[in-house]
Rosetta silent file (secondary structure, phi, psi, omega in degrees, C-alpha in Angstrom):
SEQUENCE: XXXXXXXXXXXXXXXXXXXXXXXXXXXXXXXXXXXXXXXXXXXXXXXXXXXXXXXXXXXXXXXXXXXXXXXXXXX
SCORE:     score description
SCORE:     0.000 S_00000001
   1 L     0.000  -45.849 -178.523   -0.970  -15.330    7.492 S_00000001
   2 H   -58.817  -39.471  174.816   -4.109  -13.310    7.175 S_00000001
   3 H   -67.107  -41.324  173.665   -3.385  -11.329   10.375 S_00000001
   4 H   -57.615  -46.204  176.516    0.070  -10.484    9.172 S_00000001
   5 H   -60.351  -49.440  174.442   -1.174   -9.128    5.932 S_00000001
   6 H   -53.598  -45.954  178.020   -3.920   -7.027    7.746 S_00000001
   7 H   -59.810  -40.576  178.707   -1.266   -5.664   10.036 S_00000001
   8 H   -64.879  -42.787 -177.606    1.032   -4.666    7.290 S_00000001
   9 H   -68.096  -39.021  170.553   -1.851   -2.934    5.408 S_00000001
  10 H   -59.895  -38.218  174.584   -2.862   -0.978    8.584 S_00000001
  11 H   -68.184  -40.166  175.492    0.702    0.042    9.119 S_00000001
  12 H   -62.869  -40.955  176.536    0.975    1.187    5.522 S_00000001
  13 H   -65.119  -37.508  179.781   -2.193    3.279    5.836 S_00000001
  14 H   -68.972  -49.237  178.712   -0.872    4.886    9.063 S_00000001
  15 H   -53.842  -49.374 -177.605    2.580    5.560    7.414 S_00000001
  16 H   -58.909  -38.637  177.412    0.913    7.226    4.380 S_00000001
  17 H   -79.630  -15.083 -176.254   -1.014    9.528    6.603 S_00000001
  18 L  -110.655 -103.539 -175.090    2.034   10.318    8.850 S_00000001
  19 L   -75.260  -16.457  178.216    5.652   10.278    7.669 S_00000001
  20 L    96.691  164.187 -176.888    4.804    9.037    4.275 S_00000001
  21 E  -133.254  110.012 -179.016    6.000    5.918    2.410 S_00000001
  22 L    63.314   37.244 -176.675    8.772    6.367   -0.314 S_00000001
  23 L    74.953   10.689  178.939    8.125   10.082   -0.482 S_00000001
  24 E  -118.762  128.392 -178.974    4.426    9.652   -0.990 S_00000001
  25 L  -107.464  146.872  177.967    1.772   10.931    1.558 S_00000001
  26 L  -150.386  140.021  169.368   -1.925    9.843    1.123 S_00000001
  27 L  -131.152  117.070 -174.618   -5.114   10.467    2.917 S_00000001
  28 L   -93.139  136.723  166.749   -8.125    8.476    1.814 S_00000001
  29 L   -74.896   76.296  179.001  -11.793    9.807    2.465 S_00000001
  30 L   107.431  177.660 -176.610  -12.774    6.472    3.929 S_00000001
  31 L   -72.019  128.960  173.353  -11.132    3.054    3.690 S_00000001
  32 L   -72.332  160.311  167.116   -9.519    2.357    0.354 S_00000001
  33 E   -69.926  145.542 -174.390  -10.052   -0.889   -1.559 S_00000001
  34 E  -141.573  129.085  175.355   -7.059   -3.154   -0.931 S_00000001
  35 E  -127.584  130.115 -176.721   -5.656   -6.026   -2.858 S_00000001
  36 E  -124.319  133.837 -176.895   -2.513   -7.860   -1.611 S_00000001
  37 E  -125.914  129.786  174.493   -0.681  -10.374   -3.950 S_00000001
  38 E   -89.300  133.756 -174.072    2.134  -12.476   -2.743 S_00000001
  39 L   -91.182  170.035 -175.267    5.046  -12.588   -5.195 S_00000001
  40 L   -71.444  -24.271  179.204    7.183  -15.651   -6.017 S_00000001
  41 L   -93.851   26.139 -178.602   10.165  -14.022   -4.144 S_00000001
  42 L    60.394   22.137  174.075    8.287  -13.795   -0.817 S_00000001
  43 L  -107.414  173.228 -178.331    7.526  -10.176   -1.269 S_00000001
  44 E  -120.243  150.692  164.254    4.154   -8.582   -1.526 S_00000001
  45 E  -112.678  119.793  176.115    2.399   -6.187   -3.817 S_00000001
  46 E  -105.393  126.335  178.094   -0.274   -4.058   -2.244 S_00000001
  47 E  -110.560  121.490  174.138   -2.732   -2.197   -4.422 S_00000001
  48 E  -123.004  139.885 -177.270   -4.821    0.438   -2.770 S_00000001
  49 E  -151.481  148.807 -178.159   -7.403    2.447   -4.617 S_00000001
  50 E  -162.131  128.162  160.212  -10.197    4.913   -4.105 S_00000001
  51 L    49.366   53.399  172.093  -12.043    7.418   -6.378 S_00000001
  52 L    83.740    5.231  178.620   -9.570    7.451   -9.274 S_00000001
  53 E  -120.927  136.612 -179.902   -6.376    7.239   -7.325 S_00000001
  54 E  -136.376  144.487  175.545   -4.360    4.052   -6.946 S_00000001
  55 E  -118.320  133.411  169.312   -1.090    3.247   -5.033 S_00000001
  56 E  -115.029  123.124 -176.382    0.944    0.106   -5.848 S_00000001
  57 E  -123.632  125.789  171.068    3.267   -0.522   -3.044 S_00000001
  58 E   -90.470  127.800 -165.010    6.096   -3.257   -3.004 S_00000001
  59 E  -126.539  138.443  178.349    6.579   -4.662    0.396 S_00000001
  60 L   -83.456  173.544 -175.930    9.307   -7.128    1.682 S_00000001
  61 L   -66.510  -15.413  172.622    8.491  -10.105    3.788 S_00000001
  62 L   -91.725    1.358  175.353    9.115   -8.097    7.044 S_00000001
  63 L    95.094    5.951 -179.485    6.530   -5.559    5.915 S_00000001
  64 L   -82.226  126.067  171.850    8.867   -2.712    4.867 S_00000001
  65 E   -67.629  138.727  179.289    7.749   -0.718    1.917 S_00000001
  66 E  -122.772  -36.539 -178.840   10.292   -0.633   -0.883 S_00000001
  67 E  -135.859  142.659  169.323    8.739    0.963   -3.941 S_00000001
  68 E  -127.262  133.584 -179.313    5.664    3.092   -4.324 S_00000001
  69 E  -124.131  137.752  179.576    3.931    3.839   -7.627 S_00000001
  70 E  -112.398  134.192  174.212    1.120    6.311   -7.881 S_00000001
  71 E  -140.983  140.716 -171.544   -1.462    6.217  -10.582 S_00000001
  72 E  -126.021  158.900  172.909   -4.467    8.497  -11.159 S_00000001
  73 L   -74.558  -11.331 -177.875   -7.398    8.327  -13.534 S_00000001
  74 L   -99.595    6.115  176.277   -6.376   11.881  -14.662 S_00000001
  75 L  -111.974    0.000    0.000   -2.918   11.073  -15.988 S_00000001
C-alpha cells in the first residue's frame, strides 16, 4: 500500500509541473509536505503544502485526480 501511495504522489507532482491537474499547475521550490488520507469510499485526499500554498487533491482508487482545491495564506 505504501508504495502505491508514494507512486500516486510522485505522479501527481509530475502532472502538476507538466500538463496540470484539474486546470491547476504548480511548481514547488523543493519537495512539498504531503499528507495522504484514505477516505471511507476507497478514495484518497492528498494535501500538499509549502510556504503558504496548499493543494488538496481528491484521488480515486486508481490514482486519477478528480478535484483540486487551492488554498493560500494570502486569501
